[in-house]
N, C-alpha and C positions, 0 to 999 in steps of 0.2 A: 649695632653696624657692624659688621667681619668683614675688611673687604680682600680677606684669603678665605678660596674657594673650596683649596686642597694642600694640604702640605704631605710633601714626603723630606725629613729628614731638611736639611736646606733649600729642596727645589719647591717653590710654592706656586699655584695656580691660580688669578684671581678672578674675580667676580668678575668685573668689566669687560676682560677679555671671554670667558665663557658665555655673557651674556649677547657682546655684540660677533660673536659668530653664531651664534643662535639665530642670531636677528640675518645673519650674511646666510645663513644655509635657507632660511622662510625665502628672503627672498629670491636665493637660487631656481629654488622652488618654483616660487610665483613667478620666475620672468623664462621659465625654461617652458612651462607648462603654454605661456602665452606665445611666446616665438615658435611652438609646434604649431599652434591655434592658426597662426596669422603667415604660417608658409614661412619660414626666414628661416636662418641657418642657423642651429641648434647646436651643431659642434663648434662652429666659430664664435655664437653668443658662449658658450662656457667657456672658450677661449678668453674671450674679454674679460669676464669675472675673472678668474685668475689673476691676470695680469692689471685692471682693474685693482682690486682687492691689494695686491703685495705694490702700488704704484700710490695708494690710497693713501697707505700706511707713512708711506715716506711724504705724501704733501702733507698728512696732517699734523706731521711728528716736524716737520718743517716748516710753517706756518705758524705751527704754536710757538717756537724757538723766535724767530722772527718779532712776532707779537709779544715774548714777554724774553727779550733778552736780558732784565734786570735779574730772574732769578741764575742765570749762569753767568753773569758779568766777571763775577769775582772770583772765577774757579779759577783754579789756573790751569796752563797749557801744559802738557797734551790733555792735563785730565776732562777738562771743559769737551774733550771730543768725542771720552767714552760718556759721559754725562747727556751728552745730546742722544748720541744715540739708541740710549739704553731706555725702548717704550716702556719699561718691566717698571720704571721711574713714574711712570703717566706723562698723561699733556700731551695731548693732540686736537688739533682744531676740525672742526666738522666741516668749515671748509675750504681748508685744504685735502683733508680726503677726497673732499666732490671734485675742486679743481685736479688733483692729481687721476681720480677715476678719469673723468672725461678727455684729458688729452689723450688716455689709453685709447677710449672710445673713437674719437678722433683722427689719432693715427689704424689704427685693425678697418673702420670704415674707408678710409682717404685709399690705404696698399688692397682694400679690396673690392674698391667702386658701390659701397652701398651709401642708402640712405642714412644718413645718422641718427635721425630722430627715430625711423621704426626701430633701432635700438637701444635706442635714448631712454627713449618711453618705457620699457623694461627694464630698468632699473631702478624707477619712482616705487615700487613694494617693498623691493628691496633695502631701498636707504630708510623709510620710513619707518620699517620695523628695524632698522638698524639703531633709531634715533632713539627707540622706544627701548634697548635692550642698554644702548649706553647708559639711555639715565638712571636705569636701574642701577646699573652697576656704581654711577654715580654716588648712586643711595646709599649702597654698600661701602663707597670709600668716606662719604662722610664728606672730606674738606673739597671735594671737589665740584664747584658750580657753585656753593654757597650761596644765599639769598640776602640782603643786606637786613640788622636787626629794621622791626616795623612795630609798630605801636596797634596796625590795623587788625581786628579776630582773626585771619586766615594766617596770623602769623605763628610757626610753629618752633617748638621747645622740641630742643635735641635731648632725646634723654639722657640720665648722666653714666647709661652703659656704651655711649658713641662715643668711643675713647676718641679714636681717627680723629671726629670732629674736632673734641674740645682740643686735643694737641694740638690742633691747625692753626682753630682761629682764636688759641688761647698766649702766641706766640707774640709779640710788641710787633706788627709793622710802622717801617720808617713812613711809608705814606699815612696823613691823613686818615683821608678815606678809605683806606681799608684797613684798620686799625677796630678790630673787637677789642684787643686786649679788655680793654678797661670795664666789658659785660660779662668778665670771667672774675669767679670767686674759688677757694678750696674747699670741695666737699669730699669728705674723706679720702685725704689726702692728696686728690689731684683738683687739679685746674677744670672747675666747670662753665663753661658760658650760661649761665641761665636767662639771656635776654631772648622774646622769640623773633625769630627772622623769617623773611621768603623762603617758602619751601619750592625751590628752582628747581629741583632737581625734579622735584613733582607734575611742576608745571611742564618739563622738560617732555615726560612720557605722555603727556596729557595730549600736549604738539604731536606725538610722532602719532600720538590713536589717531588723531586726527586725520594727518595727511595717509595716514594707514588706508583707515574709510574710505576720505575724498579719490583717493587712487584707482580706487574700481570708479568710480564716479567715470574723472577722466581718462580711463583707459575704451571709454566705449565710442569715443569720437572717433571719427571716419579720417580726423586729420593727423597726419602725423605731428610730435613736437610738442601736441597740442599737453600733454601728460605732465610732460620735461619742462614746460614754463610754466606751470600750474603751479608745479612742486616750487616752481621758486620764488614764483610769486610769494604762494602762500607761508611758504617755509619763512621767509622776508619775513611776510607780516608777523607772524605767530611769533616767531624769536627773537624778534625788535623788543614787539610789544607788549608780548606777554610774559618771557622770559628775560630777556638782557636788561628791561627798565629797571627790575627789581632787583636784579644778581650783583654782587659784591664783585667787582672790576675797578681796572684807573679809569678814568676818564680822561682822556687824551682832551680830550674836548670839553670843558670845562663850562658847560652850562648853564646845568642844573644838579642838586642834590640837596637833598633835605631826608635824613635816616635818624635813628636814635626810637624810646618808644614810646614819644609822643609824636611821631611822626611817621610818613605811610613807606619811608623806606624805596624811594628813587632816586637812581643817579643815569645824567644823562651830559654827556653820550659817550657811549662806551665805542672800541675799534670795531663794537659788532655794528651796532647804531650805523657809523658810517659806511660799511660796507651793503649793509642790509636796502641803505635807500635808496640805490643806485641801481642796484639787481631791482627793488621792487618796479624803478623806472623803465629798467630795459623790459623784463619780465610785459608786464601793459602793453611795450610797443610792440614786440615780438607775438602777444598771444594777437593782437588786433592784425600785425601782418599774418601771421596763420591761420587767421580767419578768413582772409579775405581769397586765402589760395585753394585751390579745386583741392578733393577729397583724394587725399595718396590710397586708403584702403577699400577697398572696395562695397556697396552699397550690401550687397547680400552676406558682408562677413557677419558673423554674430563673437561673441567673445563671451567665456563664461564667468561664473564668479571664479575668482583666484582661489577661494577657498572651497568649493565646488558648487553645487546647487543647478540650478534653472541657467541657461544662457538666454543671454537680455539682450535684444537689437540694440545699436547706437544709434543715438538721436540725431 
């Protein structure tokens, strides 16, 4: 795996940025098409998307820095300020990006006296596509969002050629829960981690695909906000259950840890676990509330498949 998509002299473009951008572009196309079908303000929606992307990046980086401050704590001032804003070195939080985008959406809908949920629903496919692109980018980066060592048959042994992965994982970590260096050995003059790990990056891709497909059915609802809260519910459930449980992250609440060559490779609870639990509860309560409210979209309104095809009436 090579994190660099294109290199011209000292200037490099990473796969991570390219793939997330493609996901966003696909999401903007889908959202714009849906906005036009529903008679919403397409130009205003496109303005929203631009600022949601900008402030989403700010939020994504800010939350990452706050939850991973140990990576910056020993960097002298003022260099630490440059490292904090240097997105090219990686490190963003999906939850932070979502918060930044939502704050922009709240601002626009209040300023123009619009229904927040009508426009928030349109962003769901784009976020799902962005998750797919971002997680494939993580695979290319190697060390990003790596899983715990596991003895389960689904464990993935990264190839010796995945230099970025081995360079990151074979460095001794002062946190024993995070240290994988004991599973490394020298092969061909390079330290290589030979233990199988959970392929959590691939788990994330699968989650993005599930959310992308499900968003089409959620968007058929006549109730504004249904797709928005369904996304938060299922993203939180899938992320916490399928990905984060097996991901090599610090455990601020050390409830359970069982990793190794004869173990499942499970750790509870990470920051994402702790964030996801209240989000699941809030999402369920909001979905119940929305379900009991009158329809927002006209009964005769129909939605075509975002990728083309035959229109389908909403239930």
